[in-house]
C-alpha positions as CSV (number, residue, x, y, z in Angstrom):
1,X,110.4,84.0,102.8
2,X,110.0,81.8,99.8
3,X,109.6,83.3,96.3
4,X,106.0,83.3,95.2
5,X,105.1,82.8,91.5
6,X,102.1,85.1,92.0
7,X,102.6,88.6,93.4
8,X,98.8,88.8,94.1
9,X,99.0,85.6,96.2
10,X,102.1,86.8,97.9
11,X,100.5,90.1,98.8
12,X,97.4,88.4,100.4
13,X,99.5,85.9,102.3
14,X,101.7,88.7,103.7
15,X,98.5,90.7,104.6
16,X,97.2,87.6,106.3
17,X,100.4,87.4,108.3
18,X,100.1,91.0,109.5
19,X,96.4,91.0,110.3
20,X,96.3,87.5,111.8
21,X,99.2,88.4,114.2
22,X,97.4,91.7,115.1
23,X,94.2,89.8,115.7
24,X,95.8,87.3,118.0
25,X,97.7,90.0,119.9
26,X,94.4,91.9,120.4
27,X,92.8,88.6,121.6
28,X,95.6,88.3,124.2
29,X,94.9,91.9,125.3
30,X,91.2,91.1,125.6
31,X,92.0,88.0,127.6
32,X,94.3,89.9,129.9
33,X,91.6,92.6,130.4
34,X,89.0,89.9,131.1
35,X,86.8,91.0,128.3
36,X,83.5,89.3,128.0
37,X,81.9,88.6,124.6
38,X,78.3,89.7,124.1
39,X,75.7,87.0,124.3
40,X,75.4,85.0,121.1
41,X,73.7,81.8,119.9
42,X,76.9,81.2,117.8
43,X,79.1,78.7,119.7
44,X,82.3,80.4,118.4
45,X,81.3,83.5,120.5
46,X,80.6,81.8,123.9
47,X,84.0,82.7,125.2
48,X,87.3,84.3,124.2
49,X,88.9,80.8,124.1
50,X,86.1,79.6,121.7
51,X,86.7,82.6,119.6
52,X,90.4,82.1,119.3
53,X,89.9,78.4,118.5
54,X,87.5,79.5,115.7
55,X,90.0,82.0,114.3
56,X,92.8,79.4,114.2
57,X,90.6,76.7,112.8
58,X,89.2,78.9,110.1
59,X,92.7,79.9,108.9
60,X,93.7,76.2,108.9
61,X,90.5,75.0,107.1
62,X,90.6,77.8,104.5
63,X,94.2,76.9,103.6
64,X,93.4,73.2,103.3
65,X,90.4,74.2,101.1
66,X,92.5,76.3,98.8
67,X,95.1,73.6,98.5
68,X,92.4,71.1,97.7
69,X,90.8,73.2,95.0
70,X,94.2,73.8,93.4
71,X,95.2,70.2,93.8
72,X,98.3,71.2,95.9
73,X,99.8,69.1,98.6
74,X,97.7,69.3,101.7
75,X,99.6,71.5,104.2
76,X,100.8,70.0,107.4
77,X,98.6,72.0,109.9
78,X,96.5,70.4,112.6
79,X,93.9,71.6,115.0
80,X,96.8,71.9,117.5
81,X,99.0,74.0,115.3
82,X,100.3,77.3,116.7
83,X,99.9,80.7,115.1
84,X,103.4,80.6,113.8
85,X,102.9,77.1,112.3
86,X,99.7,78.1,110.6
87,X,101.2,81.2,109.1
88,X,104.3,79.3,108.0
89,X,102.0,76.8,106.3
90,X,100.3,79.7,104.4
91,X,103.6,81.0,103.3
92,X,104.9,77.6,102.0
93,X,101.8,76.0,100.6
94,X,100.9,78.7,98.0
95,X,104.3,79.6,96.5
96,X,103.7,77.7,93.3
97,X,100.2,79.2,92.6
98,X,100.4,81.0,89.2
99,X,99.0,84.4,88.5
100,X,96.1,82.9,86.6
101,X,95.0,80.4,89.3
102,X,93.5,82.9,91.8
103,X,90.8,84.2,89.5
104,X,89.3,81.3,87.6
105,X,87.4,79.1,88.2
106,X,85.2,79.5,91.3
107,X,84.6,76.8,93.8
108,X,81.9,76.1,96.5
109,X,83.2,76.5,100.0
110,X,82.3,74.1,102.9
111,X,79.6,76.6,104.0
112,X,78.0,76.8,100.6
113,X,79.3,80.1,99.2
114,X,81.2,80.4,95.9
115,X,84.7,81.8,95.9
116,X,87.6,82.1,93.5
117,X,90.9,81.5,95.1
118,X,91.5,85.2,95.2
119,X,88.2,85.9,96.9
120,X,88.9,83.2,99.5
121,X,92.3,84.7,100.2
122,X,90.7,88.1,100.7
123,X,88.0,86.5,102.9
124,X,90.7,85.0,105.1
125,X,92.4,88.3,105.6
126,X,89.1,90.1,106.3
127,X,88.2,87.4,108.8
128,X,91.2,88.2,110.9
129,X,90.5,92.0,110.5
130,X,86.9,91.6,111.5
131,X,87.7,89.7,114.7
132,X,90.5,92.1,115.5
133,X,88.1,95.0,115.2
134,X,85.5,93.2,117.3
135,X,87.9,92.6,120.1
136,X,89.4,96.1,119.9
137,X,85.9,97.6,120.3
138,X,85.2,95.4,123.3
139,X,88.5,96.4,124.8
140,X,87.7,100.1,124.3
141,X,84.3,99.7,126.0
142,X,86.1,98.0,128.9
143,X,88.5,101.0,129.4
């Protein structure tokens, strides 16, 4: 694990690693149990495969967004990147972020909401947690 300049960034990246892996593991359990997502107009929820693609793409896009806002080198992650590649990119891309950078200023996201780097990092972690929770509930209803 690289040495992070910011302990706050390090903590959120490590939390992302834990919860992202749990989310993907729960997705695999749901896939094995043949869980069906509830009907939704949102295309990301039309199937388990679409949901996983959404989870992976969001993690990739949010890392690229953070790096862009902080004028860091764009991480080498593509739409075909694996879970391990995405998480490795998170760990390596943000090591030079200082303690001050996560809090000021705020930036507008691609979906129009305003985030500081810290709040986007928290959003990324919660995104994985929310989908893990959603899938776990659907699995428990299937049992």
